[in-house]
Structure formats: C-alpha cells, structure tokens
C-alpha positions as CSV (number, residue, x, y, z in Angstrom):
1,X,-0.2,0.1,0.2
2,X,1.2,3.2,-1.1
3,X,1.9,6.3,1.6
4,X,2.6,9.4,1.4
5,X,4.8,11.7,4.4
6,X,4.8,15.3,4.5
7,X,8.1,15.9,6.0
8,X,7.8,19.3,6.1
9,X,5.3,22.3,4.7
10,X,1.3,20.9,6.0
11,X,2.7,24.4,7.8
12,X,4.4,26.4,5.9
13,X,5.6,27.7,3.1
14,X,9.4,26.8,1.5
15,X,11.4,24.1,2.6
16,X,9.5,21.3,0.6
17,X,9.9,17.9,1.2
18,X,7.6,14.8,0.4
19,X,8.3,11.2,0.7
20,X,6.3,8.8,-1.2
21,X,6.6,4.7,-0.1
22,X,5.6,1.6,-1.5
23,X,7.1,-1.4,0.2
24,X,10.6,-0.5,0.9
25,X,11.0,1.7,-1.8
26,X,10.6,5.3,-0.9
27,X,11.7,8.4,-3.3
28,X,11.6,12.0,-2.0
29,X,9.9,15.8,-4.0
30,X,11.7,18.1,-3.3
31,X,14.3,18.8,-0.3
32,X,13.7,22.4,0.4
33,X,16.0,25.3,2.4
34,X,13.2,26.2,5.0
35,X,11.8,29.9,4.6
36,X,10.6,30.1,7.8
37,X,10.1,27.7,11.3
38,X,7.3,25.5,11.7
39,X,5.8,27.6,13.8
40,X,6.4,30.8,11.3
41,X,8.8,32.3,13.4
42,X,12.5,33.7,11.8
43,X,14.9,31.3,11.3
44,X,18.0,30.6,13.0
45,X,20.7,32.2,10.6
46,X,23.6,30.2,12.5
47,X,21.1,26.7,11.9
48,X,21.3,28.1,8.1
49,X,24.4,27.8,8.1
50,X,25.1,24.6,9.6
51,X,22.0,22.4,8.8
52,X,20.5,18.7,10.8
53,X,18.1,16.9,11.3
54,X,18.8,18.2,15.3
55,X,18.3,21.9,14.6
56,X,15.1,21.6,12.8
57,X,16.5,22.4,8.9
58,X,16.8,18.6,7.8
59,X,13.5,17.3,7.6
60,X,14.0,13.8,9.5
61,X,13.8,11.6,6.7
62,X,15.9,8.0,7.1
63,X,18.4,6.9,4.7
64,X,18.5,9.9,2.7
65,X,22.2,12.1,4.4
66,X,25.7,11.6,3.8
67,X,26.1,10.5,7.3
68,X,23.7,7.7,7.3
69,X,23.6,4.8,5.3
70,X,21.6,5.1,2.2
71,X,17.8,3.4,1.8
72,X,15.9,6.1,-0.2
73,X,15.9,4.9,-4.2
74,X,15.5,9.0,-5.4
75,X,15.2,12.4,-5.3
76,X,13.2,14.7,-7.4
77,X,13.4,18.2,-8.1
78,X,10.5,20.2,-9.3
79,X,12.4,23.5,-9.8
80,X,15.0,26.0,-9.7
81,X,14.2,27.7,-6.1
82,X,16.2,27.4,-3.0
83,X,12.9,26.5,-1.1
84,X,12.7,23.5,-2.9
85,X,15.8,22.1,-3.9
86,X,18.6,24.0,-1.3
87,X,19.1,21.2,1.3
88,X,20.6,18.9,-2.1
89,X,24.2,19.1,-0.4
90,X,23.3,16.8,2.2
91,X,22.0,14.4,0.2
92,X,24.3,11.2,0.2
93,X,26.2,11.1,-3.1
94,X,24.5,7.2,-3.7
95,X,20.7,8.4,-3.9
96,X,20.9,10.0,-7.8
97,X,19.6,13.6,-7.6
98,X,16.5,13.9,-10.9
99,X,15.6,17.6,-12.5
100,X,15.2,19.1,-15.8
101,X,17.9,20.3,-17.8
102,X,15.8,23.7,-16.9
103,X,16.5,23.3,-13.6
104,X,20.3,22.1,-13.9
105,X,21.3,24.8,-15.8
106,X,19.9,28.3,-13.4
107,X,21.4,25.5,-10.4
108,X,24.6,25.7,-12.3
109,X,24.7,29.1,-13.3
110,X,23.6,30.8,-9.9
111,X,26.7,28.4,-8.7
112,X,28.7,30.7,-10.6
113,X,27.4,33.9,-9.4
114,X,25.7,33.2,-6.5
115,X,27.3,34.2,-2.8
116,X,28.9,31.0,-1.0
117,X,26.2,30.2,0.9
118,X,23.5,29.4,-2.1
119,X,25.8,27.0,-4.6
120,X,25.2,23.5,-4.3
121,X,28.7,22.1,-4.5
122,X,27.7,18.4,-5.7
123,X,25.6,19.3,-8.6
124,X,26.9,17.5,-11.1
125,X,28.2,14.4,-9.2
126,X,24.9,12.4,-8.8
127,X,22.2,14.1,-11.0
128,X,19.8,13.1,-13.9
129,X,17.8,14.6,-15.6
130,X,13.9,14.1,-17.0
131,X,12.3,15.3,-20.0
132,X,8.7,16.9,-19.5
133,X,5.9,14.7,-20.8
134,X,8.5,11.6,-21.0
135,X,7.7,9.1,-18.0
136,X,10.8,7.2,-16.7
137,X,10.7,4.6,-13.6
138,X,12.5,4.4,-10.1
139,X,11.9,1.1,-8.4
140,X,8.3,0.5,-8.9
141,X,7.3,4.4,-9.3
142,X,6.6,6.1,-12.8
143,X,7.2,9.3,-12.8
144,X,6.0,12.3,-15.4
145,X,6.8,16.0,-15.1
146,X,4.1,18.3,-16.4
147,X,6.1,21.7,-17.8
148,X,3.9,24.2,-15.5
149,X,3.5,28.0,-15.6
150,X,5.6,29.1,-12.6
151,X,7.8,32.3,-11.7
152,X,10.9,29.4,-12.1
153,X,11.5,28.4,-15.4
154,X,11.5,25.0,-15.9
155,X,8.9,23.7,-13.3
156,X,7.7,20.3,-13.1
157,X,4.2,19.1,-11.5
158,X,4.7,15.7,-10.7
159,X,2.7,12.8,-11.9
160,X,3.6,9.8,-9.7
161,X,1.7,6.1,-10.4
162,X,2.9,3.3,-8.0
163,X,0.5,0.0,-7.4
164,X,-2.1,1.1,-9.0
165,X,-2.4,4.5,-7.7
166,X,-2.0,7.9,-8.4
167,X,-0.2,11.1,-6.8
168,X,0.3,14.4,-8.4
169,X,2.0,17.0,-6.9
170,X,1.1,20.4,-7.8
171,X,4.8,21.9,-6.6
172,X,4.7,25.3,-7.5
173,X,2.0,26.4,-10.0
174,X,0.3,29.2,-11.3
175,X,-1.9,29.5,-13.6
176,X,-1.3,33.6,-14.7
177,X,1.8,34.0,-16.4
178,X,3.6,33.8,-19.9
179,X,3.3,29.6,-20.4
180,X,-0.5,29.7,-18.9
181,X,-1.6,27.6,-21.8
182,X,0.4,24.7,-19.6
183,X,-1.5,25.5,-16.9
184,X,-4.9,25.6,-18.9
185,X,-4.6,22.6,-21.0
186,X,-4.2,20.6,-17.1
187,X,-7.6,21.9,-16.5
188,X,-9.1,21.4,-19.7
189,X,-7.6,17.9,-20.5
190,X,-7.1,16.6,-16.9
191,X,-5.5,13.3,-15.9
192,X,-8.3,10.8,-14.0
193,X,-8.7,9.1,-11.5
194,X,-6.7,10.8,-9.1
195,X,-6.0,9.7,-5.9
196,X,-3.6,11.8,-4.2
197,X,-3.3,15.4,-4.6
198,X,-0.4,17.3,-2.9
199,X,-2.1,20.5,-4.3
200,X,0.2,24.4,-3.0
201,X,-1.7,27.4,-1.1
202,X,0.7,30.0,-1.4
203,X,-1.9,32.7,-2.2
204,X,-5.1,31.7,0.0
205,X,-4.3,34.2,3.1
206,X,-4.0,36.5,-0.7
207,X,-0.8,38.1,1.0
208,X,0.6,37.5,-2.8
209,X,-1.7,39.9,-4.4
210,X,-0.3,43.0,-5.9
211,X,-2.7,44.7,-8.1
212,X,-1.5,43.2,-11.4
213,X,-4.3,40.3,-12.1
214,X,-1.4,38.3,-15.6
215,X,2.6,38.3,-16.6
216,X,0.6,40.4,-19.2
217,X,-0.5,42.9,-17.1
218,X,3.1,43.3,-15.6
219,X,4.4,44.4,-18.9
220,X,1.4,46.4,-19.8
221,X,2.5,48.3,-16.0
222,X,5.9,48.4,-17.2
223,X,5.1,48.9,-20.8
224,X,3.1,52.5,-19.2
225,X,6.0,53.9,-17.4
226,X,8.9,53.3,-19.7
227,X,7.1,54.9,-23.3
228,X,6.4,58.2,-21.0
229,X,9.7,57.9,-18.9
230,X,11.6,61.6,-18.9
231,X,14.3,60.5,-17.2
232,X,15.9,56.1,-15.9
233,X,13.6,53.7,-14.9
234,X,15.3,51.5,-12.4
235,X,13.5,47.6,-12.3
236,X,14.6,45.4,-8.8
237,X,13.2,42.0,-9.9
238,X,14.9,39.1,-9.7
239,X,17.7,38.1,-12.4
240,X,16.5,33.9,-12.4
241,X,12.8,34.9,-12.9
242,X,12.9,34.5,-16.7
243,X,9.3,35.3,-16.7
244,X,9.3,38.6,-15.4
245,X,12.8,39.1,-17.4
246,X,10.9,38.5,-20.8
247,X,7.8,40.9,-19.7
248,X,10.6,43.7,-19.0
249,X,12.7,42.9,-22.2
250,X,8.9,43.3,-24.3
251,X,8.2,46.5,-22.5
252,X,11.0,48.0,-23.2
253,X,11.0,46.5,-26.6
254,X,8.1,48.4,-27.1
255,X,8.4,51.6,-25.9
256,X,11.9,52.0,-28.0
257,X,13.8,52.0,-24.5
258,X,17.6,50.6,-24.1
259,X,17.5,47.6,-21.4
260,X,21.1,46.8,-19.1
261,X,21.3,43.5,-18.1
262,X,24.7,42.7,-16.1
263,X,26.7,39.4,-17.2
264,X,24.5,37.0,-14.9
265,X,21.6,37.4,-16.8
266,X,23.5,38.0,-20.2
267,X,24.8,34.2,-19.2
268,X,21.7,32.9,-17.9
269,X,19.7,33.8,-20.9
270,X,22.8,32.7,-23.0
271,X,22.6,28.8,-21.5
272,X,19.0,29.1,-21.2
273,X,18.3,29.3,-25.3
274,X,19.6,26.0,-25.5
275,X,16.5,24.7,-24.4
276,X,15.0,27.6,-25.1
277,X,15.9,29.6,-28.6
278,X,12.8,31.8,-28.3
279,X,14.3,33.4,-25.5
280,X,15.4,37.0,-25.3
281,X,18.7,38.8,-26.4
282,X,17.6,38.4,-30.3
283,X,19.7,40.5,-33.0
284,X,19.1,44.1,-33.4
285,X,17.7,44.1,-30.4
286,X,18.3,47.2,-27.7
287,X,19.7,44.8,-24.6
288,X,22.8,46.2,-23.1
289,X,25.5,44.8,-20.7
290,X,26.7,46.5,-17.6
291,X,30.4,45.0,-16.7
292,X,30.4,44.8,-13.1
293,X,33.7,43.7,-11.4
294,X,32.5,41.0,-9.3
295,X,30.8,39.4,-12.0
296,X,33.8,39.9,-14.5
297,X,36.2,37.7,-11.9
298,X,33.6,34.8,-11.6
299,X,33.1,34.5,-15.0
300,X,37.1,34.8,-15.6
301,X,37.6,32.3,-12.9
302,X,35.2,29.5,-14.1
303,X,34.3,30.1,-17.4
304,X,37.3,31.8,-18.7
305,X,37.9,35.0,-20.1
306,X,36.5,34.4,-23.8
307,X,32.9,34.9,-22.8
308,X,33.5,38.7,-21.6
309,X,34.8,39.1,-25.1
310,X,31.8,37.2,-26.3
311,X,29.7,40.0,-24.9
312,X,31.5,42.9,-25.6
313,X,28.9,44.3,-28.8
314,X,26.5,44.5,-26.0
315,X,29.0,46.0,-23.3
316,X,27.5,49.4,-22.0
317,X,30.2,51.6,-20.2
318,X,28.4,53.9,-17.1
319,X,29.1,57.0,-19.3
320,X,26.6,55.3,-21.9
321,X,24.1,55.2,-19.6
322,X,25.0,59.0,-18.3
323,X,25.1,60.3,-21.5
324,X,21.7,59.1,-22.5
325,X,19.6,58.2,-19.0
326,X,16.6,59.2,-20.3
327,X,16.2,56.6,-22.9
328,X,17.4,54.1,-19.9
329,X,16.0,50.8,-17.7
330,X,18.2,49.5,-15.7
331,X,17.8,45.7,-14.4
332,X,21.0,45.4,-12.8
333,X,22.0,44.6,-8.8
334,X,21.0,47.2,-6.4
335,X,24.2,47.9,-5.2
336,X,25.3,49.4,-8.9
337,X,21.9,51.4,-8.9
338,X,23.5,53.6,-6.2
339,X,27.1,54.2,-7.5
340,X,25.2,55.0,-10.9
341,X,22.3,57.1,-8.8
342,X,24.8,58.6,-6.6
343,X,26.4,60.2,-10.1
344,X,23.9,61.0,-11.7
345,X,22.1,63.5,-9.2
346,X,25.1,65.1,-9.1
347,X,24.1,66.2,-12.7
348,X,20.2,66.9,-12.3
349,X,18.1,65.4,-9.5
350,X,16.1,62.1,-9.9
351,X,12.7,62.8,-9.1
352,X,11.4,62.0,-12.8
353,X,12.6,58.7,-12.5
354,X,11.3,55.4,-11.6
355,X,12.2,52.8,-8.9
356,X,9.9,49.9,-10.2
357,X,9.7,47.1,-7.6
358,X,9.2,43.8,-9.2
359,X,8.9,40.8,-6.4
360,X,6.8,40.1,-3.8
361,X,6.4,43.4,-1.7
362,X,6.9,41.3,1.7
363,X,11.1,42.0,-0.1
364,X,10.5,45.5,0.7
365,X,10.1,45.1,4.5
366,X,12.6,42.9,4.9
367,X,15.6,44.5,3.4
368,X,16.1,48.5,4.4
369,X,17.9,48.7,1.4
370,X,15.7,49.0,-1.3
371,X,13.8,51.6,0.8
372,X,16.9,53.8,1.5
373,X,17.3,53.8,-2.2
374,X,14.4,55.5,-3.7
375,X,14.6,57.5,-0.5
376,X,17.5,58.3,-0.8
377,X,17.5,60.2,-4.3
378,X,13.9,60.7,-3.8
379,X,12.9,58.2,-6.8
380,X,8.5,57.4,-6.7
381,X,8.3,53.6,-6.6
382,X,6.0,51.7,-8.0
383,X,5.1,47.9,-7.4
384,X,4.3,46.2,-10.9
385,X,4.7,42.4,-10.0
386,X,1.9,39.4,-10.2
387,X,2.8,36.6,-7.6
388,X,4.7,33.4,-8.9
389,X,1.8,31.5,-7.6
390,X,-1.9,30.4,-7.9
391,X,-4.8,32.8,-7.2
392,X,-7.4,30.9,-5.6
393,X,-9.8,30.8,-8.7
394,X,-7.5,28.8,-10.5
395,X,-6.6,26.5,-6.8
396,X,-9.9,26.1,-7.4
397,X,-10.4,24.9,-11.1
398,X,-7.6,22.7,-11.0
399,X,-9.0,21.1,-7.5
400,X,-12.1,20.2,-9.9
401,X,-10.7,19.1,-12.6
402,X,-8.4,16.6,-11.1
403,X,-10.9,15.5,-8.9
404,X,-9.1,14.1,-6.5
405,X,-9.8,11.4,-3.7
406,X,-8.2,12.9,-1.4
407,X,-6.7,16.3,-1.3
408,X,-3.3,17.5,1.3
409,X,-2.3,21.1,1.6
410,X,1.2,22.0,0.9
411,X,3.0,24.8,0.8
412,X,0.4,27.3,2.6
413,X,0.0,29.0,5.8
414,X,-3.5,28.1,5.7
415,X,-4.0,24.4,5.1
416,X,-6.8,24.6,7.8
417,X,-8.9,26.9,5.6
418,X,-8.6,24.3,2.7
419,X,-12.0,22.6,3.8
420,X,-14.0,25.7,3.3
421,X,-12.5,25.2,0.0
422,X,-12.2,22.6,-1.9
423,X,-13.5,18.2,-1.1
424,X,-11.9,15.4,-0.2
425,X,-9.4,17.9,2.0
426,X,-7.0,15.7,4.1
427,X,-5.3,17.9,6.8
428,X,-1.8,16.0,7.8
429,X,1.4,17.9,10.2
430,X,4.5,17.4,9.2
431,X,5.9,14.0,9.5
432,X,2.3,12.4,9.6
433,X,1.9,9.3,7.6
434,X,-0.8,9.3,5.2
435,X,-1.6,5.6,3.9
436,X,-3.7,5.3,-0.1
C-alpha cells in the first residue's frame, strides 16, 4: 500500500520535502531550504549555516543524508527555487537526483554568481535529467513531469504512479503567467482518477495579490511607465525570474528604450537558449550589458575570459548610461544602482525617474536597502508585480478538474482553511503518514 509523508510543508511556505513509499522503496520530492520555522517564526541564521535534523533545518528522513546508510531510491526536484532544492548538498552521493535540464542550468549558473551560502557543490556528482511529458521509472514508481507555469523556469508538477495509484504533486504553479496555456492544458485535459493531490496554497491568505492579475498586465504596466519616462527607470526584479525578464524585455522593446542587464542575466539567458531558443536577446534589439567587477571576476575564474569577449558587442559603459539616461531601463544589482544614481544626482535630480519594484512586497520590509535607495534619491516607487503562485480561482479550477479522492494541503500557511474551499481534504501534520 503506497504512503505519503509530508516531512515539511503542512504548516509553512517553502522548505518542502515529501516522501512517497511503496514497500521498501522510497522517493523524495524536493528538499528545500526552509524560509521560516514551523510555527512561522524567523529562522535561526546560525542553524541555516549548519543544517541538521537536530536543529530542524534538515527534515527527519531516514537513509537520505551523507552521514546515513542510504535507503532512498531517488530525490526528484520540481524546480530551481532554493526553498525546493536548497538542501541538496546534504544528500548521500549514492542517492540519485532527478531534475529538468532547465533546473540544472539555473542552478549551475547560480553556482557561478551566487554567494557561497547559496552554492550547491554536489550538483554534478549524481544528477539525472528527466524530460517533460516523458515518463521514467525509479523502482516501482513511474514518474511524469508536467511542465508548468511558474516564476521558476522549467518548473514541474509531478505525477507518480505506483501500485495502481496516482499521486499528483503540483509543486509551485500558477495559471496567469507567460506559460498559462500549460496550466489551462492541465485543467481542460485533466489526468483521470487521481487518488491523491498534493496542492500548494501559497496565496490563500491573499498577501500575494499585487494589483496586477497576470504577467501580461505586468508587461503593460511597465510599458506605460517606460514609454512615458522622462528620466532613467530602475527595475528591481529577480535575475533568475525568466518570465519577468521577458516581460521587462518586451515592454522596453515596445517603448523603444534600452534595457541594461548584468552579466549574470546575460549569461543565464544565453545558456537557457539551448532549451528555449525563443528567449531574448535577439539580433538587433536594444539589450546592453553592464560589466560589473565581481561578475567579471567570477566569469574569468569559472568560464574563462573569452566569455567576456563574446558579449563585448553589447557591452555598455557607465558613461554611456549617464549620457543617455532618459532612454535607459536598468535591471542591475541594487549596489550598482546606488553608484549610478549617486553620479546622476550630481548632474540632475532623479525626481522624474522611477524605481519599479517587481518582486513580492514582503522583500521591501525584509531588506531596508530598497527603501534607502528610493528615499535617498527621492525616486517614486512603483510596485509592478504578479505572484509566481496560483490564485484561489485557479486552485479551485484545478481541484475540480483533477477531482482527487484526497487532497493534501502543502506549501501554505492556510492548511486549516482548505476544507472551506475544496473537497476531500485530508489535513496532515509534518511527519504524519497517509496511506492510500
């Protein structure tokens, strides 16, 4: 009889870890770095630096970690966000890790540019790729990746079939992004006879609603700002959020402005073009690249100096940005924004420029440097964002379409509310076994 254990995720967003077992065979879905304590409190930063089962950072999974005798068949990663893969360094080298090519690319490029605490050293040692839509087997389990709309490029929902049962894990998903048709396909052509649905509910408390309902609306909001700008626009968005970079790119192109990226984003887009050739940049467009010292050093150290020469046709100097500031849209690190804004301020006040914040609003409160930036230079702030997670209306459509025999809340702060919205809800606690 198959069983499901949510080791972490029944009371929290992030840090997800799910075990599915059949007899002596076990697979793990995601092994993420937690974002909060199980009671919602802030995490102990020292504990994060030294993860263990004892301090609660590592989920209590037997036979998974480097200091244990391995008894887990495999770990399957749904997508490349740290709260779903960030503990993979602790997996025993004899336990294979399965992930999509897109996920591996994002993690590998991150390993070049991210700070040491975010780097995954063991990635290449025991990883296997899966292809979306193509089933593969691990012991008695048959797994199929469903490419999904999410703010992480290449994100998967996962169907696990074992002993005649079907378990569907949504991972993180949404139905209002640039790949919304993938969500629509799942709703209009649903998988039949789902026995167990593990469904995320990040947005159920409503704190991810930003006034922009879709990624297309984000593009339109940015286009309106860029097309009317009388001075430089600073844009703060995650460099790894490829859908958002695409929205910024399209808005800049339509507004006939110049988009300035850093080497991390340029190199990441270049690598992802191998699996998605339609991504920017494209010949003749107005993407320029600002070389930043720390980035150039990491490229030379890890990839060789030739990469810098490969991008020289798009290289832009700080002086060029200053000379044409009214045409510029800068999606660069905040530290470099400070430097450029300080120089610009000496020439002309920045009151007609814009600071577009295109991430979850909670980050504004967590990092005072954002507020320091726009207040120091008296730059108006505009929040132009939509969630990377499905809103209630789409979660409801998904639950109705899949019609599961049981629905398990996961990746949510609102698990107790699921029964008010959905049917066949089974409310678990972390570590509790559920037999199908």
